[in-house]
C-alpha positions as CSV (number, residue, x, y, z in Angstrom):
1,Q,2.4,9.4,-30.0
2,V,1.1,6.9,-26.4
3,Q,-2.0,5.8,-25.5
4,L,-2.9,5.5,-22.2
5,V,-5.8,3.8,-20.4
6,E,-6.2,3.0,-16.7
7,S,-8.4,0.1,-15.0
8,G,-9.7,-1.0,-11.9
9,G,-11.2,2.2,-10.2
10,G,-14.4,1.2,-7.8
11,L,-16.7,1.7,-4.9
12,V,-14.5,0.9,-1.3
13,Q,-15.4,1.8,1.5
14,A,-13.2,3.5,3.6
15,G,-10.4,2.0,5.1
16,G,-9.9,-0.1,2.0
17,S,-7.9,-0.7,-0.8
18,L,-7.3,-0.3,-4.6
19,R,-4.7,-0.9,-6.9
20,L,-5.1,1.2,-10.2
21,S,-3.3,0.3,-13.5
22,C,-2.7,2.0,-16.5
23,A,-1.4,0.2,-19.5
24,A,0.3,2.0,-22.5
25,S,0.9,1.4,-26.1
26,G,2.4,3.0,-28.7
27,R,5.6,4.6,-28.4
28,T,8.8,3.1,-26.1
29,F,6.7,2.9,-22.2
30,S,10.3,2.4,-20.5
31,S,11.5,6.1,-22.0
32,Y,8.4,7.9,-20.5
33,A,7.9,9.4,-16.8
34,M,4.6,8.4,-15.6
35,G,2.4,10.3,-13.2
36,W,-1.3,10.4,-11.3
37,F,-3.9,13.2,-11.0
38,R,-7.4,13.4,-9.8
39,Q,-9.8,15.5,-9.9
40,A,-13.1,15.8,-7.5
41,P,-16.3,17.0,-8.5
42,G,-15.9,20.7,-7.7
43,K,-12.5,21.0,-7.6
44,E,-9.6,21.4,-9.7
45,R,-7.3,18.6,-10.7
46,E,-4.2,17.9,-8.3
47,F,-1.0,15.8,-8.3
48,V,-0.9,12.2,-6.4
49,A,2.2,10.4,-7.7
50,A,5.0,10.2,-10.0
51,I,7.6,8.1,-11.3
52,S,10.9,8.4,-13.4
53,W,11.6,5.8,-16.2
54,K,13.4,3.1,-14.7
55,G,11.5,3.8,-11.2
56,G,14.2,4.5,-9.4
57,V,12.8,8.1,-8.3
58,T,9.0,8.9,-7.0
59,Y,7.1,11.7,-5.9
60,Y,3.6,11.8,-4.0
61,A,1.7,14.4,-2.7
62,G,1.8,14.8,0.9
63,S,-1.8,14.1,1.3
64,V,-1.4,10.3,-0.3
65,K,2.1,10.0,1.3
66,G,2.3,6.5,2.9
67,R,-1.1,5.5,1.7
68,F,-0.3,4.9,-1.7
69,T,2.5,3.3,-3.7
70,I,3.4,4.0,-7.8
71,S,5.3,1.4,-9.3
72,R,5.9,0.3,-13.1
73,D,6.4,-2.8,-14.8
74,N,7.9,-1.7,-18.2
75,A,7.8,-5.3,-19.8
76,K,4.3,-5.2,-19.4
77,N,3.6,-1.5,-20.5
78,T,1.7,-0.6,-17.2
79,V,2.6,1.9,-14.2
80,Y,0.4,1.0,-10.9
81,L,-1.1,2.9,-8.0
82,Q,-1.8,1.0,-5.4
83,M,-4.2,2.6,-2.6
84,N,-4.3,1.4,0.7
85,S,-6.2,3.2,4.0
86,L,-8.6,5.0,1.4
87,K,-10.4,8.1,3.0
88,P,-13.8,9.3,1.6
89,E,-12.0,12.5,0.3
90,D,-10.1,10.2,-1.9
91,T,-12.8,10.2,-4.2
92,A,-12.0,11.1,-7.7
93,V,-12.1,10.3,-11.2
94,Y,-7.7,9.5,-11.6
95,Y,-5.6,10.0,-14.8
96,C,-2.4,8.8,-15.6
97,A,0.1,10.9,-17.4
98,A,2.7,10.3,-19.6
99,R,5.8,12.6,-20.3
100,A,9.3,12.6,-22.1
101,G,12.2,13.4,-18.9
102,I,12.3,13.5,-15.6
103,P,9.0,13.3,-13.3
104,T,7.3,16.4,-12.4
105,M,4.4,17.1,-9.7
106,T,2.8,19.6,-12.3
107,E,0.7,18.6,-15.0
108,T,3.0,19.2,-17.8
109,Y,2.3,15.4,-19.4
110,D,1.9,14.9,-23.2
111,Y,-0.4,12.4,-22.9
112,W,-3.1,11.4,-20.2
113,G,-5.5,8.7,-20.0
114,Q,-9.7,9.3,-19.6
115,G,-9.6,8.4,-16.2
116,T,-11.2,5.7,-13.5
117,Q,-13.7,6.8,-10.8
118,V,-12.9,6.0,-7.8
119,T,-15.5,6.6,-5.0
120,V,-14.8,5.7,-1.2
121,S,-17.8,5.5,1.3
122,S,-18.1,6.5,4.5
């Protein structure tokens, strides 16, 4: 089992920045690919970013590419999502997820956190 706890969400004005963190405990964190997803009110959950277990491979949704950066620190069992130039349409609950194997943009992750709210005001 892997337990995931997100933090760092909050209220920010458009154009601002936030950094989300996802702390993992349980089985060996460094062997898991990690992903970030989000779900806005009334919408389905969507892929945001993913990173391989070593950090050498990353994927981004087109809507966040160039603004968001995913990274990980395996020594701290933590994955991050740096979000810059935030827009009101980035408002959502953000979830981190872990999966054995390669990172993917689909929701085929084995473990999920409870989510953290990000609200971007215009």
